[in-house]
FIZA-512677 format. One record per residue: x, y negated, z of N, C-alpha, C, O in turn. Coordinates in steps of 0.02 Angstrom, whole numbers, plus 32768, in hexadecimal, padded with zeros to 4 digits. Each point is the difference from the previous one (the first is absolute). Example, Ala and Ser with C-alpha at 12.3 -4.5 7.8 and 13.67 -1.06 7.14 Angstrom:
2
8294811C81867FD37FC58000802D7FC48000803480018021
7FBA7FCA7FBB802A7FC580037FD97FC9802580197FC98008
***
This chain:
158
99C35554364E7FD88035801E800980417FDA7FFD8036801E
800E7FC57FA28009803D7FD88041802380108005803D7FF9
802E7F9F801D8041801E80107FFF8029803F8029802D8009
7FAA7FC680247FFC8024803E7FEB80487FF58019802D8022
7FBC7FDF7FAF7FE880447FF2803880307FEE80068034801F
80247FBB7FAE8037802D7FF08031800A8039801B80378009
7FF17F95801F802E800680397FE48030803480258029801B
7F9A7FD37FF27FE1802D8030800380477FE7800B802F8027
7FEB7FDA7F98800480447FE38046801C80068009803B8012
802A7F9C7FE1804580178005801180148048801F8034800B
7FCE7FA38025800C801080467FDB803F8013801A802A8025
7FA97FDD7FC47FD9803C800E8020803F7FE5800080338022
801C7FC97FA2802280397FE4803D80148028800C803B800C
801A7F928009803C800E80297FED801F8043802080308016
7FAD7FB5800A7FEB801A80407FE480477FF7800D802C8029
7FCD7FDD7FA27FE380427FF2803580347FF17FF8803A8012
803E7FB27FCE8035802F7FF080298012803D802180338002
7FDC7FA180308022800E803F804C7FFC7FFA801B7FDB7FD7
8006804C805280497FFE80058022801D7FC3803C7FF57FF7
7FA0802F7FDF802080207FC6801B7FCC7FCF8033800C7FDF
7FAB7FBB801B80167FCD7FD080337FD0801E80257FE17FDB
7FDE80188066802C7FD08020804A800A7FF080217FCF7FF0
7FFA806E8012804780087FEF80117FE97FB980377FE77FF5
7F9B80217FDC800E7FEB7FBB80047FB47FFB80247FE67FD5
7FB87FF7805680037FB77FFF80407FE6802180167FC87FF2
800980608038803A7FEB80268042801A7FE380357FEF8019
7FC8803A7FB3803D801B7FE3802C7FC97FE47FE77FD57FDC
8059802B8034802C7FCD7FE5800980097FB57FFF80387FE7
800B7F917FF7800780047FB780477FEE7FE9800F80057FC5
801C7FE8806980427FED7FEA80317FF580397FF38011803A
80457FD37FB280387FF3802E80127FB77FFB80067FE57FC9
80037FFB807080177FBA8002804B8000800D80198024802C
800B7FB57FAD80487FF7800A800C7FB980157FEB7FD17FDF
80388026805A800E7FBE801A804C7FF880088021802A801D
7FF87FA07FC880477FEE800680057FC780327FDE7FCE7FF8
804D803A803A80077FCF803680497FEC8006802B802B800A
7FE27F957FF280457FE78006800B7FE380467FE67FCB8010
80418059801880137FE8804280497FEB8002801F7FFC8035
7FFD7FF67F9080477FEE7FFC80097FB47FFF7FCF7FDB7FFE
806F8010800280117FB880037FFE7FDE7FBC80037FC27FFD
7FF880637FCD7FFF7FE27FBD7FC9801D7FD67FDB802C8016
801E7FBA7FAD7FCF801D7FD2801980447FE9803C800E7FFF
7F95801E7FEE801080437FEA7FDF800D7FBC7FC47FF57FF7
806580217FD97FE780157FBE7FFA804C800280318023800B
7F927FF67FEA7FF1804780077FED801E7FBC7FD77FE47FDC
8049805480147FEC80297FC77FE28040801C80238028801F
7F9D7FE07FD77FDB8039801B7FE9802B7FC57FE87FE57FCE
801E805C80387FEC802D7FCB7FCD8032801A8008801B8037
7FC47FF17FA37FCE803080147FE9802A7FC580077FEB7FC6
7FDF8050804A7FED802E7FCB7FC2802880157FF28008803B
7FEA80107F937FC8802D800D801580497FFF7FD7802D8002
806B7FDE7FFA801C804480008023800C804380347FE3800E
7FAE8047801B8017800980448047801B800580257FEB802D
7FEF80417FA880418021800580367FE17FD48033801F7FF3
7FC27FA47FF680307FE07FD480437FF680257FFF7FE88039
8038802B7FA980417FF5802180107FB580097FEC7FD77FD6
80378018805F80107FBA800E80237FDF7FC67FF07FC77FEE
8040805B7FF580277FE37FC87FD27FEF7FC5800A7FCD7FDF
7FC6805D80147FD17FF37FC87FCE7FC980137FEE7FD87FD5
7FFE802680697FD27FCC8017801F7FBA7FF87FDE7FD07FF0
8063802C801C80227FBF7FFA80097FEB7FB780177FC87FF3
7FD980637FDE80057FEF7FB97FBF7FE67FE37FFC7FF37FC4
7FCF800580657FBF7FEE7FE57FFE7FBA7FE07FD27FF17FDB
80607FE6803380007FBD7FE3801C80017FB880027FCD7FDF
8012806C800A801C80057FBD7FCB801C7FD17FC57FF08008
804E80387FC87FD280197FCD7FCA802E801A7FCD80097FDF
803D8015805B7FD2803380187FC87FE5802C7FDB8027801D
801E7F977FE97FD37FE380317FB880187FF87FDF800D8032
80097FF87F927FBA80147FF67FF2804880137FC980118014
806980197FE77FF68047800F8012801280487FE4802F801B
80497FAC80048019801580417FE67FD7803B7FFA801A8037
7FF77FA77FBE7FEB7FD980397FFE7FB67FF37FF47FE97FC9
80197FF2806C7FF97FB77FFE80377FE1802A8015801B8033
80027FAC7FB680317FD880257FDD7FC180187FDD7FDF7FDB
802E801280657FE47FC3801E803A7FD7801B802780178028
7FDE7FAB7FC080337FD180177FE07FCA802B7FCE7FE27FED
804E8014804E7FE47FCF803080397FD9801F8033801C8012
7FC47FA37FF5802E7FD680277FDB7FEB80407FCA7FE37FFD
8055802E803B7FE47FEF804280297FC98020803D80078006
7FA27FC4800E80227FCB8026800C801980477FE080308015
804D7FB08010800B801480467FBD7FFE80277FDD7FCE7FFE
8013806980237FC1800480247FC580107FD37FC780038019
804480057FA77FC9800B7FD17FEA80487FFC8022802E8017
7FA37FDB7FCA7FE680437FF67FD680017FC07FE67FCD7FEA
8015806E7FF97FDA800A7FC37FE1804680028021802F8016
7FA17FD77FD37FDF804180017FDF800D7FBC7FEE7FD27FDC
800C806E80147FD980157FC67FE28044800E80138022802F
7FBD7FF17FA87FD9803D8009800380297FC17FFC7FE57FC8
800B805D803F7FFD802E7FC87FD4803A80137FFB8012803A
7FE4800B7F947FD6803A800D802B803B8017803C80027FF4
7FA4802D802D8024803B8019801F80287FC78036801B8007
7FA87FE77FC0801B80247FC6803C7FDD7FE2802E80207FE7
7FD17F9D801A80367FDA7FE1803F7FFA802A80367FF47FE6
7FC38015805C803A7FFA802C800F804380217FE280128033
804C80137FAF80148041801980497FFF801A8013802A8028
80147FA67FC080467FF9801780127FB67FFC7FEB7FDD7FD2
803C800C805E80137FB9800280457FF9802080128026802E
80157FA97FBA80437FF5801A80137FB67FF77FED7FE17FCD
80378003806380217FC07FF6804280117FDF802E801A8020
7FD77FD87F9F803D80107FDB80387FD18010803A80148003
7FB47FAC800880337FCE80107FDE7FC580217FCE7FE77FE8
804E800380507FEB7FC48022803E7FD6800C802F80178021
7FD17FAC7FC6803A7FD480077FEF7FC7802F7FD17FDA7FF4
8056801F80417FF97FC9803080287FC57FE8803D80057FF7
7FA37FC37FFE80207FC47FE780117FD2803A7FD47FE1801E
806D801B7FF280167FD7803880287FC37FEA7FEA7FC8800A
804F80437FD9802D7FCA7FEE80017FF67FB4802380247FDD
7FB67FAD800B7FFE7FF47FB97FEB803C7FD7801A800C7FC9
7FB8801B80517FE9803C7FDD8029803D800F7FF080367FE7
80447FC480418029803A80117FE8801F80417FE77FDD802D
802080637FD87FED8023803D7FFE804B7FF5800980177FC7
7FEB800E806E7FFF80497FFA7FC180197FDE7FD07FDB7FF5
803180667FFA7FC5801F7FE37FEF803F8027802880188028
7F9C80027FCC7FE8803C80227FCF80247FD37FE67FE37FD0
800E805C80407FCE80277FDB7FE08030803280168005803A
7FB880207FAF7FDE802F802C800180467FE2801280097FC6
7FDB802780627FF380437FE77FBD7FFF7FDB7FD97FD28009
801B80607FCE7FC080077FDF7FCD801A8032800C80318023
7FBB7FAE7FDF7FC7801880297FD080227FD07FF17FE67FCA
7FF68055804B7FD480277FD47FBD800F80227FFD800C803C
7FCF7FF17F9B7FBD801080187FFE8048801A801A802D7FE0
7FC77FDC80587FFB8043801E8037800E80327FF480208033
80497FCA7FBE8038800A802E800A7FC4802E80088008803D
7FF77FBC7FA680107FC480257FC57FD1800C7FFF7FDA8031
7FD080287FA47FC47FD680077FC580247FE0800980327FDD
7FBC7FB4802F7FC4801D7FE47FD17FC97FE8800B7FC5800C
7FC180507FD37FCE7FD27FE77FE07FDB803B7FED801F8032
800D7FA07FC87FE57FD7803680357FE1802C7FF17FD38027
804D80437FD480367FE5802980177FBC7FE67FF27FEC7FC8
80327FF1806480247FC47FEC804A800F8007801780168034
800E7FDD7F96804980078002801D7FBB80097FF47FD37FD7
80338023805E80207FC0800D804B80087FF6802180298021
7FFB7FAE7FB280487FFC7FF980157FC080237FEC7FC97FEC
803C803E804980147FC78029804B7FF47FF58029802C800B
7FE77F967FE080457FED7FF1801A7FD8803A7FE37FCD8013
8055804B800B801C7FE1803C804A7FF37FF6802380247FDD
7FF57FA7804380487FF38001800F7FB87FEE7FD57FD57FFE
806B80217FF480167FBE7FEB80267FDB803580177FC87FF3
7FF18055804980277FDD8033804A7FFD7FED80247FD48016
7FF1805B7FC080427FFB7FE17FFA801B7FB97FCC801A7FED
80677FE17FED7FFC80117FB87FF6804A7FF37FEB80127FC9
8022801980677FFA80477FF47FC2801F80207FF1803B7FF4
7FEB7F9F80337FC9801A80277FBE7FF77FDA7FE17FCB8003
800A80697FD97FC17FFD7FDB7FE880477FF28027802A7FE8
7F9A7FE380267FE480427FF17FB57FFB7FF47FE07FCD800D
800580697FDA7FB880057FF47FE6803D8025801B80377FFA
7FB07FC0802D7FE0803680247FBB800C7FE07FDC7FD17FF0
8013806E80097FBE80137FE77FD68019803B8015802D8024
7FB17FB67FE47FD2801380367FBD80107FE07FE67FD87FD9
7FFE806280377FBF80137FE67FCD7FFA80378007801D8036
7FC47FBD7FBC7FCB7FF580317FC180227FE57FE77FEF7FCB
80018042805C7FC380247FED7FC47FDD801D80037FE78038
7FC580187FA47FC47FDF801A7FE28027803A8006803D8003
7FDB7F9F80297FDC801F80377FB77FEE7FFA7FF07FC67FF2
7FE5806980187FB87FF57FFC7FE57FFB8046800580308027
7FDF7F977FE97FE37FF680427FB47FF97FF87FE87FD37FDD
7FF4805880437FB67FFE7FFD7FE77FF08045801080218032
7FC77FAA7FD07FE07FF08040801F7FC880247FE87FEF8036
***
């Protein structure tokens, strides 16, 4: 019974504040990154991200070396055929992202590779968006690519 009182007060404050407080409750806090494997084999992905929006691609791809703490983060993921993996980063932490290397494993670990362009906050995606890297191919040894798709959230009221 004691817990109902604070809950009623909180709801009362929100209702009393009206629409002014609602946007602050709905502001996105980050970006979701989803890797989707639509290829015929497993895919080993090296993904690089940085909190520096204007970082050059060549420098971003060096984050797995000595500069990792200052420049960004490297994420390694293995996706099985039909598999997917997602992670979330704050808007401040994810300002630039690139698939540096994706290797399609077809014949005993052999297969083509692919990479993506750098996606940058403000130009290619924004806070609250979902970035989907979709890996397709494998019908032959040369057919493999990665597509980047940005999905913006939609707010439906009512």
